[in-house]
C-alpha positions as CSV (number, residue, x, y, z in Angstrom):
1,M,163.6,-306.0,126.9
2,I,161.2,-303.5,128.3
3,E,159.1,-301.8,125.7
4,N,156.6,-298.9,125.6
5,A,155.0,-298.0,122.2
6,D,152.6,-295.5,120.7
7,R,151.3,-296.2,117.2
8,Y,149.5,-293.9,114.7
9,T,148.1,-295.0,111.3
10,G,146.5,-293.3,108.4
11,E,145.7,-294.0,104.7
12,D,149.2,-293.0,103.6
13,G,151.3,-294.8,106.2
14,F,152.1,-295.3,109.8
15,L,154.3,-294.2,112.7
16,E,155.2,-296.1,115.8
17,V,157.5,-294.7,118.5
18,T,158.9,-297.1,121.0
19,G,161.1,-296.6,124.0
20,F,163.0,-299.7,125.1
21,V,165.9,-300.9,127.3
22,V,168.7,-303.1,126.1
23,E,171.8,-303.4,128.3
24,G,175.2,-304.7,127.3
25,V,174.6,-304.7,123.6
26,S,176.3,-302.3,121.1
27,L,174.2,-300.1,118.8
28,A,175.4,-302.2,116.0
29,G,174.0,-305.3,117.8
30,V,170.7,-303.5,118.5
31,C,170.4,-302.4,114.8
32,A,171.3,-305.9,113.6
33,G,168.6,-307.4,115.9
34,E,166.0,-305.0,114.5
35,A,167.1,-305.7,110.9
36,N,166.9,-309.4,111.3
37,P,163.9,-310.2,113.6
38,F,161.9,-313.4,113.3
39,G,160.3,-313.5,109.9
40,D,162.5,-311.3,107.8
41,V,160.2,-308.2,108.2
42,Y,162.8,-306.1,106.3
43,G,163.6,-308.7,103.7
44,R,166.6,-311.0,103.5
45,N,169.2,-308.3,103.1
46,P,168.2,-305.1,104.8
47,D,170.5,-302.0,104.7
48,I,171.8,-300.6,108.0
49,R,173.2,-297.1,107.9
50,Y,174.8,-295.4,110.9
51,F,174.6,-291.7,111.6
52,K,174.2,-289.1,114.4
53,Q,170.8,-287.7,115.2
54,N,171.0,-284.6,117.5
55,G,174.5,-285.7,118.4
56,L,173.3,-289.2,119.4
57,D,174.4,-292.5,117.8
58,A,171.6,-293.8,115.5
59,C,170.9,-296.1,112.6
60,L,168.5,-296.6,109.8
61,V,167.1,-300.0,108.9
62,L,166.0,-299.9,105.3
63,P,164.2,-302.8,103.6
64,S,165.7,-304.9,100.9
65,A,163.9,-305.4,97.5
66,D,162.5,-308.8,98.7
67,Q,160.6,-307.3,101.8
68,P,157.4,-309.3,102.3
69,E,154.2,-307.7,101.2
70,P,152.5,-307.3,104.6
71,A,155.5,-305.1,105.8
72,L,156.1,-303.4,102.5
73,G,157.9,-300.1,103.1
74,R,158.4,-300.6,106.8
75,S,161.7,-298.9,107.9
76,A,163.2,-298.1,111.3
77,I,165.2,-295.3,113.0
78,L,166.9,-296.4,116.2
79,V,168.6,-293.9,118.5
80,R,170.7,-294.8,121.6
81,L,170.2,-292.4,124.5
82,P,173.2,-291.4,126.6
83,K,171.5,-292.7,129.8
84,T,168.4,-294.7,130.7
85,I,165.3,-292.5,131.2
86,R,162.9,-293.6,133.9
87,N,159.6,-292.3,135.1
88,A,156.4,-293.9,136.3
89,E,155.4,-295.2,132.9
90,V,158.5,-295.3,130.7
91,Q,162.0,-296.8,130.9
92,A,164.2,-296.4,127.9
93,N,167.8,-296.2,126.8
94,H,166.9,-296.5,123.1
95,I,164.2,-295.0,120.9
96,R,162.8,-296.8,117.8
97,V,160.7,-295.1,115.2
98,L,159.0,-297.5,112.8
99,T,157.5,-295.8,109.7
100,S,156.7,-296.1,106.1
101,K,160.0,-295.7,104.1
102,N,158.7,-292.6,102.2
103,F,158.4,-290.6,105.5
104,L,161.9,-291.2,106.7
105,K,163.4,-288.0,105.3
106,D,160.8,-285.8,106.8
107,I,160.9,-287.5,110.2
108,L,164.7,-287.2,110.3
109,A,164.6,-283.6,109.3
110,T,162.3,-282.7,112.2
111,M,163.2,-285.3,114.9
112,V,164.6,-283.7,118.0
113,I,165.7,-285.8,121.0
114,Q,166.6,-284.0,124.3
115,P,167.5,-286.7,126.8
């Protein structure tokens, strides 16, 4: 997997935007892989919800009640792009937004993706 990330942190939370390439895996597979990485970052039973964002297939990964303290509140938005974007610095066919759970609603309301 090729990955390019920008991370921003503050007193009330964080935001990390990553472009990455995964070939030959469904969005459900990508979302399940995010939800169950090494170390149970989202807890033992994270909730995956599928939806459309700007007409593109997407999912939310929401933590379960047993999410470990160091990752407390971490949630993810994953969006599959219709084609791989390539330029000198970035190659991506998915976008991942990691953020504090309490910012998800605001991010989804303002997130615009124009591939």
